[in-house]
C-alpha positions in Angstrom: 0.0 0.0 0.0 2.9 2.3 0.5 4.3 1.5 -2.9 2.3 4.2 -4.9 3.4 6.9 -2.5 7.0 5.9 -2.9 6.7 6.0 -6.7 5.1 9.4 -6.8 7.9 10.9 -4.6 10.5 9.2 -6.7 9.2 10.6 -10.0 8.8 14.0 -8.4 12.5 13.9 -7.3 13.6 12.8 -10.7 11.8 15.5 -12.7 14.1 18.4 -13.6 13.0 21.8 -12.2 10.9 23.8 -14.6 12.9 26.6 -16.3 11.1 29.9 -17.0 10.6 30.1 -20.7 11.7 33.2 -22.7 8.9 35.0 -24.5 8.8 34.4 -28.3 9.4 37.2 -30.7 5.7 37.5 -31.4 4.9 37.7 -27.7 7.5 40.5 -27.3 6.1 42.4 -30.2 2.5 42.5 -29.0 2.2 44.5 -25.8 0.0 43.1 -23.2 -2.6 45.9 -22.9 -4.5 46.4 -19.7 -8.3 46.5 -20.1 -9.4 49.9 -21.5 -11.4 50.9 -18.4 -8.5 50.2 -16.1 -6.2 52.3 -18.3 -8.6 55.2 -18.4 -9.2 55.0 -14.7 -5.5 55.0 -14.1 -5.0 57.9 -16.4 -7.8 59.9 -14.7 -6.3 59.2 -11.3 -2.9 60.4 -12.5 -4.5 63.5 -14.0 -6.3 64.2 -10.7 -3.1 63.7 -8.7 -1.3 66.3 -11.0 -4.2 68.8 -10.4 -4.1 68.2 -6.6 -0.4 68.9 -6.6 -1.0 72.5 -7.7 -3.1 74.4 -5.2 -4.6 77.0 -7.6 -5.5 74.3 -10.2 -7.0 72.2 -7.4 -9.1 75.1 -6.2 -10.3 75.8 -9.7 -11.1 72.1 -10.2 -13.1 71.9 -7.0 -15.0 75.1 -7.9 -15.8 73.8 -11.4 -17.0 70.4 -10.0 -19.0 72.3 -7.4 -20.7 74.5 -10.0 -21.4 71.6 -12.4 -22.7 69.3 -9.6 -24.9 72.0 -8.2 -26.4 72.8 -11.6 -27.2 69.1 -12.2 -28.6 68.7 -8.7 -30.9 71.7 -9.1 -32.1 70.4 -12.5 -32.8 67.1 -10.8 -34.7 68.7 -8.0 -36.8 70.6 -10.5 -37.4 67.4 -12.5 -38.5 65.2 -9.5 -42.3 65.8 -9.8 -42.3 65.4 -13.6 -42.3 62.1 -15.5 -38.8 61.0 -16.2 -35.5 60.5 -14.4 -35.8 63.3 -11.8 -34.3 61.2 -8.9 -31.7 59.8 -11.2 -30.6 63.4 -12.1 -30.5 64.3 -8.4 -28.3 61.2 -7.6 -26.1 62.1 -10.6 -25.6 65.6 -9.3 -24.8 64.4 -5.8 -22.4 61.8 -7.4 -20.6 64.6 -9.2 -20.3 66.6 -6.0 -19.2 63.5 -4.0 -16.1 63.2 -6.2 -14.7 66.2 -4.4 -16.8 66.9 -1.3 -17.2 64.4 1.6 -20.4 66.0 2.7 -22.0 65.3 -0.7 -21.0 61.6 -0.4 -22.7 61.4 3.0 -25.8 63.2 1.6 -25.9 60.9 -1.4 -25.9 57.8 0.8 -28.5 59.3 3.1 -30.8 60.3 0.2 -30.4 57.0 -1.6 -31.2 55.1 1.6 -34.3 57.1 2.3 -35.4 57.0 -1.4 -35.1 53.2 -1.3 -37.1 53.1 2.0 -39.8 55.4 0.5 -40.2 53.3 -2.7 -40.4 50.1 -0.6 -43.1 51.7 1.6 -45.1 52.8 -1.5 -44.8 49.4 -3.1 -46.4 47.8 0.0 -49.4 50.2 0.1 -52.9 49.6 -1.2 -53.9 50.7 -4.7 -55.9 53.5 -3.2 -52.9 55.0 -1.5 -50.9 54.6 -4.7 -53.6 56.4 -6.7 -53.7 59.2 -4.1 -50.0 59.6 -4.4 -50.3 59.7 -8.2 -53.0 62.4 -7.9 -50.8 64.4 -5.6 -47.9 64.2 -8.0 -50.2 65.3 -10.9 -51.4 68.3 -8.8 -47.8 69.3 -8.1 -46.9 69.0 -11.8 -49.9 71.1 -12.9 -49.3 73.7 -10.2 -45.6 74.2 -11.2 -46.5 74.3 -14.9 -49.1 77.0 -14.1 -46.7 79.0 -11.9 -44.0 78.8 -14.6 -46.4 80.1 -17.2 -46.5 77.1 -19.4 -50.3 77.0 -19.6 -50.5 80.7 -20.5 -47.9 80.2 -23.3 -49.8 77.3 -24.8 -53.1 79.3 -24.5 -51.5 82.1 -26.5 -50.3 79.7 -29.1 -53.8 78.1 -29.7 -55.7 81.4 -29.5 -57.0 81.2 -26.0 -55.1 84.2 -24.6 -58.3 85.7 -23.3 -58.5 82.9 -20.7 -56.7 84.9 -18.1 -56.9 82.2 -15.4 -54.3 80.3 -17.4 -51.8 83.1 -16.9 -49.2 82.6 -14.2 -49.5 85.0 -11.2 -45.7 85.3 -10.9 -44.5 85.5 -14.5 
C-alpha cells in the first residue's frame, strides 16, 4: 500500500526543475494591454493627482466640480415631480459633487437610503394610497406648470389668450 506513494515521490524527485521560458518574438512584439477601463481609470487618477499637486488648479477644479454638480442637482430637484428621471438626475448631481466633497457623499448615501425606503413603503401600500400619491404628483406638476407660465404660453399659441386664469401669477 505504501508503494504508490514511494513511486510518486521518486518521480517528483527525478523530474528536472521547470525553467522559465523566454517569450517568443511574437509575444514580445504584441504589448499586453490592460483593459481599457483600467487604463482610463489610471490615467484619470494620475491627472487628478497632478491637479491636486497645484493648489490653484486644485481650487479651480473643485469650484468647477461644485458648480457643475450643483447645476445638475438643481435640475434634478426641479425634475422630480415630472415624468422622467428626476431622482436619477439628483443622484447624478450628488455623485458629481461627491467626487470632491465628503459631505456630498454622505448626503448621497442618506438620500439613496431614504429613497429606497420610500419606494419600498409605497410598493407595500394599497392601490388607493398609490392612486392618491399619483394624484398628488399630478397636482404638483400642474401647479408648477401653471406657476411657470406654461399654460399661458400654450393658451396664447392656440388662440385662448383671453383665458386669463391660465396666466401665471408670478411670470
